[in-house]
C-alpha positions as CSV (number, residue, x, y, z in Angstrom):
1,M,-67.8,47.3,-9.1
2,P,-69.3,48.5,-5.8
3,Q,-67.4,48.0,-2.6
4,S,-68.7,45.2,-0.5
5,R,-69.6,45.3,3.1
6,T,-66.5,43.5,4.2
7,A,-64.1,45.6,2.1
8,A,-65.3,48.7,3.8
9,T,-63.5,48.0,6.7
10,F,-60.0,46.6,7.8
11,A,-58.4,43.1,8.4
12,P,-59.0,41.7,11.7
13,P,-56.1,43.2,13.7
14,V,-55.2,40.2,16.0
15,M,-55.0,38.0,12.9
16,E,-52.8,40.6,11.4
17,A,-50.6,40.6,14.3
18,R,-50.1,36.9,14.4
19,R,-48.5,37.1,11.0
20,W,-45.8,39.1,12.3
21,L,-44.7,35.8,13.9
22,A,-44.0,34.2,10.4
23,G,-40.4,33.4,10.1
24,V,-39.3,34.6,13.5
25,T,-37.6,32.2,15.9
26,H,-37.4,32.7,19.6
27,P,-34.6,31.3,21.5
28,A,-35.1,29.0,24.5
29,D,-33.9,31.5,27.0
30,R,-36.2,34.4,25.6
31,P,-39.7,32.6,24.5
32,L,-42.3,34.7,23.0
33,L,-44.4,36.7,25.3
34,N,-47.8,37.0,23.7
35,V,-49.8,40.0,25.2
36,S,-51.8,40.7,22.1
37,Q,-55.0,39.1,22.6
38,A,-57.5,39.6,25.5
39,A,-58.6,36.1,26.1
40,P,-57.4,33.2,28.7
41,V,-55.4,30.7,27.0
42,D,-56.0,27.9,29.6
43,P,-59.2,25.6,29.4
44,P,-62.2,25.8,31.7
45,P,-61.6,24.3,35.1
46,A,-61.6,20.5,35.3
47,P,-65.0,20.4,37.2
48,M,-66.4,22.3,34.5
49,R,-64.9,20.3,31.7
50,Q,-66.2,17.1,33.4
51,A,-69.7,18.6,33.7
52,M,-69.5,19.6,30.0
53,A,-68.6,15.8,29.3
54,D,-71.4,14.6,31.2
55,I,-73.8,16.9,29.2
56,V,-72.4,15.8,26.0
57,L,-73.0,11.9,26.9
58,H,-76.2,12.3,28.7
59,D,-78.2,15.5,27.7
60,A,-79.7,14.7,24.4
61,E,-81.1,18.3,24.1
62,A,-77.7,19.6,24.1
63,H,-77.4,18.5,20.6
64,L,-80.6,19.9,19.2
65,Y,-81.8,23.3,18.2
66,G,-82.8,25.3,21.1
67,P,-84.9,28.6,21.7
68,V,-83.3,31.4,19.5
69,L,-83.0,33.9,22.4
70,G,-81.2,31.0,24.5
71,L,-81.7,28.5,27.4
72,P,-84.6,29.6,29.8
73,E,-82.8,28.3,32.7
74,L,-79.6,30.5,31.9
75,R,-81.6,33.6,31.1
76,A,-83.4,33.3,34.5
77,E,-80.0,32.6,36.2
78,V,-78.5,35.8,34.6
79,A,-81.6,37.6,35.6
80,V,-81.5,36.5,39.3
81,Q,-77.7,37.0,39.7
82,W,-77.9,40.6,37.8
83,T,-80.7,41.6,40.2
84,T,-78.5,40.7,43.2
85,S,-75.3,42.1,42.1
86,Y,-76.5,45.4,40.7
87,G,-79.3,46.1,43.1
88,G,-81.9,46.6,40.5
89,K,-84.7,44.6,38.8
90,V,-83.9,42.5,35.8
91,T,-86.2,39.6,34.5
92,A,-85.7,36.7,32.4
93,D,-87.5,38.1,29.4
94,Q,-85.0,40.9,29.5
95,V,-82.1,38.7,28.9
96,A,-80.9,37.0,25.7
97,I,-78.1,34.6,25.0
98,T,-75.7,35.1,22.2
99,S,-72.9,33.4,20.4
100,G,-70.3,35.6,22.2
101,C,-70.3,39.1,23.2
102,N,-69.3,40.4,19.7
103,Q,-72.6,38.8,18.3
104,A,-74.5,40.6,21.0
105,F,-73.0,43.9,19.9
106,A,-73.8,43.2,16.4
107,A,-77.4,42.1,17.1
108,A,-78.0,45.3,19.2
109,I,-76.8,47.4,16.3
110,A,-78.9,45.6,13.8
111,T,-82.0,46.7,15.9
112,L,-81.0,50.2,16.2
113,C,-79.2,51.6,12.9
114,T,-80.0,51.7,9.3
115,E,-77.8,53.0,6.4
116,S,-75.8,56.1,7.3
117,D,-77.1,56.3,10.7
118,E,-74.2,57.2,13.5
119,V,-73.1,55.5,16.7
120,I,-70.8,57.6,19.0
121,I,-67.8,55.6,20.5
122,P,-64.9,56.7,22.6
123,V,-61.5,56.4,21.1
124,P,-59.3,54.5,21.4
125,Y,-61.9,52.0,20.6
126,Y,-62.5,48.2,20.6
127,F,-61.8,47.5,16.9
128,N,-64.5,44.9,16.4
129,H,-67.0,47.4,17.3
130,R,-65.8,49.7,14.6
131,M,-65.5,46.9,12.1
132,W,-69.1,45.9,12.6
133,L,-70.2,49.2,12.3
134,D,-68.4,49.7,9.0
135,M,-69.9,46.6,7.6
136,S,-73.4,47.7,8.6
137,G,-73.1,51.1,6.8
138,V,-73.2,52.9,10.0
139,S,-70.8,55.8,10.8
140,T,-68.6,55.7,13.6
141,V,-68.4,59.1,15.4
142,P,-65.2,59.2,17.6
143,L,-65.5,60.8,21.0
144,P,-61.8,61.5,22.0
145,V,-61.2,60.7,25.7
146,G,-59.8,63.0,28.2
147,D,-58.0,62.7,31.7
148,G,-57.5,59.2,32.8
149,M,-58.9,57.9,29.3
150,L,-62.4,58.6,30.3
151,P,-65.0,59.8,28.0
152,D,-66.8,63.1,28.9
153,P,-70.6,63.1,28.4
154,A,-70.5,67.0,27.7
155,N,-68.2,66.3,24.6
156,A,-70.4,63.4,23.6
157,A,-73.4,65.8,23.5
158,A,-71.9,68.0,21.1
159,L,-71.7,65.2,18.6
160,I,-75.2,64.0,18.7
161,T,-77.1,64.7,15.4
162,S,-80.5,63.7,13.9
163,K,-78.6,60.5,12.8
164,T,-77.3,59.3,16.0
165,R,-78.9,56.1,17.3
166,A,-76.6,55.0,20.2
167,I,-73.7,55.7,22.3
168,A,-71.5,52.4,22.9
169,L,-69.2,52.2,25.8
170,V,-66.9,49.6,27.2
171,S,-66.2,49.3,31.0
172,P,-63.8,48.0,32.3
173,N,-62.4,49.3,28.9
174,N,-60.9,47.6,26.0
175,P,-58.4,48.7,25.1
176,C,-57.4,51.1,28.0
177,G,-58.4,49.0,31.1
178,V,-60.0,51.8,32.8
179,E,-63.1,51.4,34.9
180,Y,-65.7,54.1,33.9
181,P,-67.1,55.7,37.4
182,A,-70.8,55.0,38.1
183,E,-71.5,58.7,37.9
184,T,-70.0,59.0,34.4
185,L,-72.1,55.9,33.2
186,S,-75.4,57.7,34.8
187,A,-74.5,60.9,33.0
188,F,-74.2,59.0,29.7
189,R,-77.5,57.2,30.4
190,D,-79.2,60.7,31.2
191,L,-77.8,62.0,27.9
192,A,-78.9,59.0,25.9
193,R,-82.4,59.2,27.4
194,A,-82.9,63.0,26.8
195,H,-82.0,62.5,23.1
196,G,-83.9,59.3,22.5
197,I,-81.1,57.0,21.7
198,A,-79.8,54.0,23.3
199,L,-76.9,53.6,25.5
200,I,-74.8,50.4,24.9
201,V,-72.5,49.3,27.9
202,D,-70.2,46.4,27.1
203,E,-69.3,44.8,30.4
204,T,-67.3,41.9,29.0
205,Y,-64.9,42.4,31.8
206,R,-67.2,43.1,34.6
207,D,-66.0,40.0,36.6
208,F,-62.5,41.5,36.9
209,D,-63.5,45.0,38.0
210,S,-61.4,46.2,41.1
211,R,-64.3,47.8,42.8
212,S,-66.2,46.1,45.5
213,G,-70.1,46.1,45.1
214,A,-72.0,47.1,41.7
215,P,-69.7,49.0,39.3
216,H,-72.8,51.3,38.4
217,H,-76.5,52.0,39.5
218,L,-78.1,51.8,35.9
219,F,-80.1,48.7,36.7
220,T,-81.6,50.4,39.8
221,D,-83.7,53.0,37.5
222,P,-86.9,51.1,37.3
223,D,-87.1,52.2,33.5
224,W,-83.6,51.3,32.6
225,D,-84.7,49.4,29.6
226,D,-85.9,52.2,27.8
227,T,-82.4,53.3,27.1
228,L,-79.8,50.7,28.3
229,I,-78.6,47.8,26.4
230,Q,-75.9,45.8,28.4
231,L,-73.6,43.3,26.8
232,Y,-71.8,40.5,28.7
233,S,-69.3,37.5,28.0
234,F,-69.2,34.4,29.9
235,S,-66.2,33.5,27.8
236,K,-63.7,35.6,30.1
237,A,-65.2,34.4,33.3
238,Y,-65.4,30.8,32.6
239,R,-62.6,30.2,29.9
240,L,-65.3,29.4,27.5
241,T,-63.8,31.6,24.5
242,G,-63.9,28.8,22.0
243,H,-67.6,27.8,22.8
244,R,-68.9,31.3,22.1
245,V,-71.3,32.4,24.7
246,G,-72.4,36.1,25.6
247,A,-75.7,37.9,26.6
248,V,-77.5,41.0,25.9
249,I,-79.7,42.5,28.6
250,A,-82.5,44.9,27.1
251,S,-86.2,45.4,27.0
252,P,-88.5,42.7,25.9
253,A,-89.4,44.8,22.9
254,R,-85.6,45.1,21.9
255,L,-85.0,41.3,22.3
256,A,-88.0,40.7,20.0
257,E,-86.0,42.4,17.2
258,I,-82.8,40.7,18.3
259,E,-84.5,37.4,17.8
260,K,-84.9,38.1,14.2
261,F,-81.2,38.8,13.8
262,L,-80.2,35.7,15.8
263,D,-82.6,33.5,14.1
264,T,-81.0,34.3,10.8
265,V,-77.5,34.2,11.8
266,T,-77.2,31.3,14.3
267,I,-80.6,29.9,14.7
268,C,-79.7,29.5,18.4
269,P,-76.7,29.9,20.7
270,N,-74.3,26.9,21.3
271,Q,-76.2,24.5,23.4
272,L,-73.3,22.9,25.2
273,A,-71.8,26.6,25.8
274,Q,-75.1,27.6,27.4
275,R,-75.3,24.7,29.6
276,A,-71.6,25.1,30.7
277,A,-72.2,28.8,31.4
278,L,-75.2,27.9,33.5
279,W,-73.2,25.1,35.4
280,G,-70.4,27.8,36.0
281,M,-72.8,30.5,37.5
282,Q,-74.3,27.9,39.7
283,N,-71.0,26.3,40.7
284,L,-68.0,28.2,40.3
285,G,-68.5,31.5,42.2
286,D,-65.6,30.9,44.5
287,W,-63.4,29.8,41.8
288,L,-64.2,32.9,39.7
289,A,-63.7,35.1,42.8
290,G,-60.2,33.5,42.9
291,E,-59.7,34.2,39.2
292,R,-60.7,37.9,39.8
293,L,-58.0,38.3,42.7
294,E,-55.3,36.6,40.3
295,I,-56.2,39.3,37.7
296,L,-56.1,42.1,40.2
297,D,-52.7,40.9,41.3
298,R,-51.4,41.2,37.8
299,R,-52.8,44.5,37.4
300,A,-51.1,45.4,40.7
301,A,-47.7,43.9,39.1
302,I,-48.2,46.3,36.2
303,E,-48.3,49.3,38.4
304,D,-45.5,48.0,40.8
305,N,-43.1,47.3,37.9
306,F,-43.9,50.2,35.6
307,H,-41.0,52.3,37.0
308,L,-38.8,50.0,35.0
309,L,-40.5,51.5,31.8
310,A,-41.1,55.0,33.4
311,A,-37.4,55.5,33.7
312,K,-37.1,55.1,29.8
313,G,-39.7,57.6,29.0
314,W,-42.7,55.3,28.9
315,E,-46.1,56.6,30.3
316,L,-49.0,54.3,31.9
317,L,-52.3,55.7,30.4
318,G,-54.7,53.3,31.7
319,C,-54.6,49.9,33.6
320,G,-57.3,47.4,34.5
321,A,-59.2,44.3,33.7
322,Y,-56.9,42.5,31.2
323,F,-55.3,45.5,29.8
324,A,-52.3,48.0,30.3
325,Y,-52.5,50.9,27.8
326,V,-49.1,52.7,27.5
327,K,-47.3,55.5,25.6
328,H,-44.1,54.6,24.2
329,P,-41.0,56.9,23.7
330,F,-39.8,56.1,20.4
331,A,-39.5,58.1,17.3
332,M,-41.6,55.8,15.3
333,S,-45.1,54.9,14.9
334,S,-46.5,51.9,16.9
335,A,-47.7,50.5,13.5
336,D,-43.9,50.0,12.8
337,L,-42.7,49.4,16.4
338,A,-45.1,46.6,17.2
339,P,-43.9,44.2,14.4
340,L,-40.4,45.2,15.5
341,L,-40.9,44.2,19.1
342,V,-41.5,40.4,17.9
343,K,-38.0,40.3,16.4
344,E,-36.0,42.7,18.9
345,A,-37.8,41.7,22.3
346,G,-39.7,38.4,21.6
347,V,-43.1,40.4,22.4
348,L,-46.2,40.3,20.6
349,L,-48.6,43.2,21.3
350,L,-50.9,45.6,19.6
351,P,-50.3,49.1,18.2
352,G,-52.5,51.9,19.3
353,T,-53.1,52.5,15.4
354,M,-55.3,49.5,15.6
355,F,-57.6,51.1,18.1
356,M,-58.0,54.6,16.5
357,P,-59.5,56.0,13.3
358,P,-56.3,56.7,10.9
359,D,-57.4,60.5,10.7
360,L,-56.9,61.0,14.4
361,P,-53.6,61.3,16.2
362,G,-52.5,59.6,19.2
363,G,-52.4,55.9,18.1
364,E,-48.9,56.0,16.7
365,S,-47.5,56.6,20.1
366,Q,-49.6,53.9,22.2
367,L,-49.5,50.2,22.6
368,R,-51.9,47.7,24.3
369,I,-50.7,45.0,26.7
370,A,-53.0,42.4,27.4
371,F,-51.8,40.7,30.6
372,A,-54.3,38.2,31.4
373,N,-51.9,35.5,30.5
374,I,-48.7,36.6,32.3
375,D,-48.1,36.4,36.0
376,R,-46.2,38.7,38.1
377,A,-42.9,37.2,37.0
378,G,-44.0,37.5,33.3
379,V,-44.9,41.1,33.9
380,E,-41.4,41.8,35.2
381,T,-39.8,39.9,32.3
382,L,-42.0,41.9,29.9
383,F,-40.8,45.2,31.3
384,N,-37.4,44.1,31.6
385,R,-37.3,43.4,27.8
386,L,-39.0,46.7,26.8
387,S,-36.9,48.7,28.9
388,S,-33.9,47.3,27.4
389,L,-34.8,48.2,23.8
390,E,-32.4,50.5,22.1
391,L,-34.0,51.6,18.9
């Protein structure tokens, strides 16, 4: 029988990693450190939860179908805040709300690609992007990163063919954590525009970028929407991961096509989640600024304490947003090392092999640490455990 679409790709990596916990006990003096998933484990702040409770009780519209492209008030708020923060012009009809950022990516690809088309993605890649391309019959064209785990537009240019429909970037990056320089993103925009393809920029972690001011100038181009498709997640900013709310910012014509996709998949984004995101945007600016500073402190803790691992032959390849991407010194693949770390160190993290095509080297020596849920003390504990390993 022909292979199904889902059979064309691999099992969900985070779910696979969770299975490594089965049958493993963790003593009270060495509890599990779970640095496998890039998501906050705490609920939204109490004022937001109270606002959500009030919405549930008193806003009848929150329980009904809504517009496919999202709550008009939320689309307008995104447009206003994006215009302010990026220094360019974004209008409400260039914003659509989706059920999480993964759906935003899926919707964008559905409007761009057909069977056997190609999308260029830097590797290591965000594995869900690869999975969706596989299930869409679209070929992933890997773009190996260079110094600083950054992709090179000149190398991407050599990969463009008549089947290329988009280049997809993530900044700050998942899994490597690096923040792409503004000039790098502008060069990719120019490359994409010259070839008549789309530039997808997933900015799920934009709220935790270490740079002050706008991280790029893409929206200052008055014709930005002829090429750029930006993706965003409210989940990371406001701890709304379980409520699934994201956004895609693109041309009105693109969003008209995306509307077809969304109408057949979810009909409308989660109504409570949209109202919560709107309330957060209007009321939690100071709180979110504090969250950013805490994440930046955890990033600093990674860099401050990495000497513990460097002394044992580890290398820090990238660090930022929620992630540290490291190279381990052991004579085994990270695919074997990661499950072993659950038993030997009480640490759950993901191997680099989950972020790389199987036919490309590199992933076997790499690991991703998602540090959003461990504080400075947790970072030091993690590094002490890893540096004590004798394998």
